[in-house]
C-alpha positions in Angstrom: 0.0 -0.1 -0.1 2.9 2.4 0.8 4.3 1.7 -2.7 1.1 2.8 -4.4 1.0 5.8 -2.2 4.2 7.1 -3.0 4.0 6.8 -6.9 1.8 9.9 -7.5 4.3 12.0 -5.5 7.2 10.7 -7.8 5.2 11.3 -10.8 4.8 15.1 -9.6 8.5 15.7 -9.7 8.5 19.0 -11.6 10.2 19.6 -15.0 11.9 22.9 -15.4 12.8 24.8 -18.6 16.5 25.4 -19.1 18.4 27.9 -21.7 21.8 27.6 -22.9 24.4 30.1 -23.0 27.6 29.1 -24.9 31.0 30.1 -24.0 33.6 31.0 -26.8 34.9 27.4 -26.6 31.7 26.1 -27.4 30.7 24.6 -23.9 27.4 25.2 -22.5 25.7 26.3 -19.2 22.2 25.8 -18.7 20.4 28.0 -16.5 16.7 27.4 -15.2 14.1 29.8 -16.5 12.0 31.5 -13.5 9.2 29.0 -12.5 5.6 29.9 -11.1 5.3 28.9 -8.5 9.3 29.0 -7.7 10.8 25.6 -7.3 12.5 25.1 -3.9 15.3 24.4 -3.6 16.5 26.3 -6.7 17.0 24.2 -9.7 20.8 23.8 -10.2 22.8 25.1 -13.2 23.4 22.1 -15.6 26.4 21.9 -18.0 26.2 21.1 -21.7 29.4 19.3 -23.3 30.0 20.3 -26.9 32.9 18.5 -28.8 33.7 18.8 -32.5 35.5 15.6 -34.7 38.5 16.5 -36.3 38.2 18.9 -39.3 35.5 21.1 -37.4 35.4 24.0 -35.1 32.8 25.5 -32.8 32.6 28.9 -31.7 29.9 30.1 -29.1 28.9 33.5 -28.4 25.7 33.5 -25.9 22.5 31.9 -27.2 24.4 30.8 -30.3 27.0 28.5 -31.2 28.9 28.6 -34.7 30.0 25.3 -36.3 32.3 25.1 -39.1 33.9 22.6 -41.4 32.9 19.1 -42.3 32.4 17.7 -38.7 30.3 15.6 -36.3 29.3 17.8 -33.3 28.2 16.0 -29.9 26.1 18.0 -27.3 26.0 15.7 -23.8 24.1 16.9 -21.1 24.5 16.2 -17.2 21.6 14.1 -17.2 18.5 13.0 -19.2 16.7 15.7 -20.6 13.2 16.4 -22.6 12.0 18.6 -25.1 15.4 19.7 -26.7 14.5 22.9 -29.0 17.1 24.8 -31.1 17.2 26.6 -34.3 19.4 25.6 -37.4 20.5 28.7 -39.2 22.6 29.7 -42.1 21.8 26.7 -44.3 23.4 28.1 -47.7 24.6 27.0 -50.8 26.8 28.5 -53.9 25.9 25.8 -56.7 27.4 27.3 -59.8 31.2 27.9 -58.8 32.5 24.4 -59.4 35.2 23.3 -56.9 34.7 26.5 -55.0 31.0 25.9 -54.3 29.2 24.4 -51.3 25.8 22.8 -50.2 25.6 22.8 -46.3 24.1 19.5 -45.4 22.9 18.8 -41.5 21.9 15.5 -40.4 21.0 14.8 -36.3 21.4 11.4 -34.6 18.8 10.8 -33.1 16.5 12.0 -35.7 14.4 15.0 -35.1 10.7 14.7 -33.3 9.6 17.7 -35.1 10.8 20.3 -37.3 9.7 23.5 -39.0 11.5 24.3 -42.3 11.8 27.9 -43.9 13.6 30.1 -46.0 14.2 27.4 -48.7 15.2 24.4 -46.2 14.6 20.9 -47.2 14.9 17.6 -46.0 14.2 15.6 -43.0 17.5 16.2 -40.7 18.6 12.4 -41.1 21.6 11.0 -42.5 19.5 9.8 -45.6 17.8 13.1 -45.9 19.8 15.8 -44.4 18.7 19.5 -44.1 19.8 21.3 -47.0 18.7 24.2 -49.5 18.5 23.6 -53.1 18.8 27.3 -54.4 21.3 29.9 -53.7 20.9 33.2 -52.0 18.7 31.7 -49.4 19.5 31.2 -45.5 17.6 27.9 -44.9 16.4 27.8 -41.2 15.1 24.8 -39.3 13.4 24.9 -35.8 14.1 21.3 -34.6 12.5 19.3 -31.6 14.1 16.5 -30.0 11.6 14.7 -27.4 14.1 12.5 -25.6 14.4 11.6 -22.6 18.3 11.9 -24.2 21.7 12.5 -22.4 23.2 13.3 -25.9 22.8 14.0 -29.6 25.0 14.7 -32.5 24.8 17.0 -35.4 26.7 16.2 -38.4 27.8 19.1 -41.1 29.1 18.5 -44.3 28.9 19.8 -47.9 27.1 18.1 -50.7 29.7 19.7 -53.5 32.7 21.5 -53.9 35.6 22.6 -51.3 34.1 25.5 -49.6 34.0 25.3 -45.7 30.4 24.5 -44.6 29.1 26.5 -41.7 26.0 27.2 -39.9 24.7 28.6 -36.5 22.7 26.9 -33.7 20.6 29.0 -31.7 18.2 29.5 -28.9 18.8 25.8 -27.2 16.2 25.0 -24.4 15.3 21.8 -22.9 13.3 20.4 -19.8 14.8 18.5 -17.0 13.5 17.1 -13.9 14.8 18.6 -10.5 
């Protein structure tokens, strides 16, 4: 009987929304958004690890991180998180410049739960169907949701053509974590 009575209390454990600020090195610090009513004790700050494979660079500045080069970037959280949201911006292409051209491609693992594509972006965000653009002069954007719970996800950035360095921005990362 005691186990049954404890279950509703455990299910009521609050989930707090966190926003991520990225340091110049790319590492992220997630701080809780104010809750109503306030959670007591105050939710802890969480760390978001960010690491790029060889061939890529990451540069953070507040709510944005710039990813450059053909690379895989892995984001790792202190604990399992849910409802991760962020925007990918700057998905571009220069299609008619031969070897100096490029066509950004972005694939996420695990695959996005939901995505809203705009400004010419296409694809499903998977290895088989990466986010890309098919026209020059557009700044493809994708608002991404990963439902979770997950402790990490990877973003693979590459170019479908040419030798120019691909580059995109990841903006406004938020997620929920139980406290």
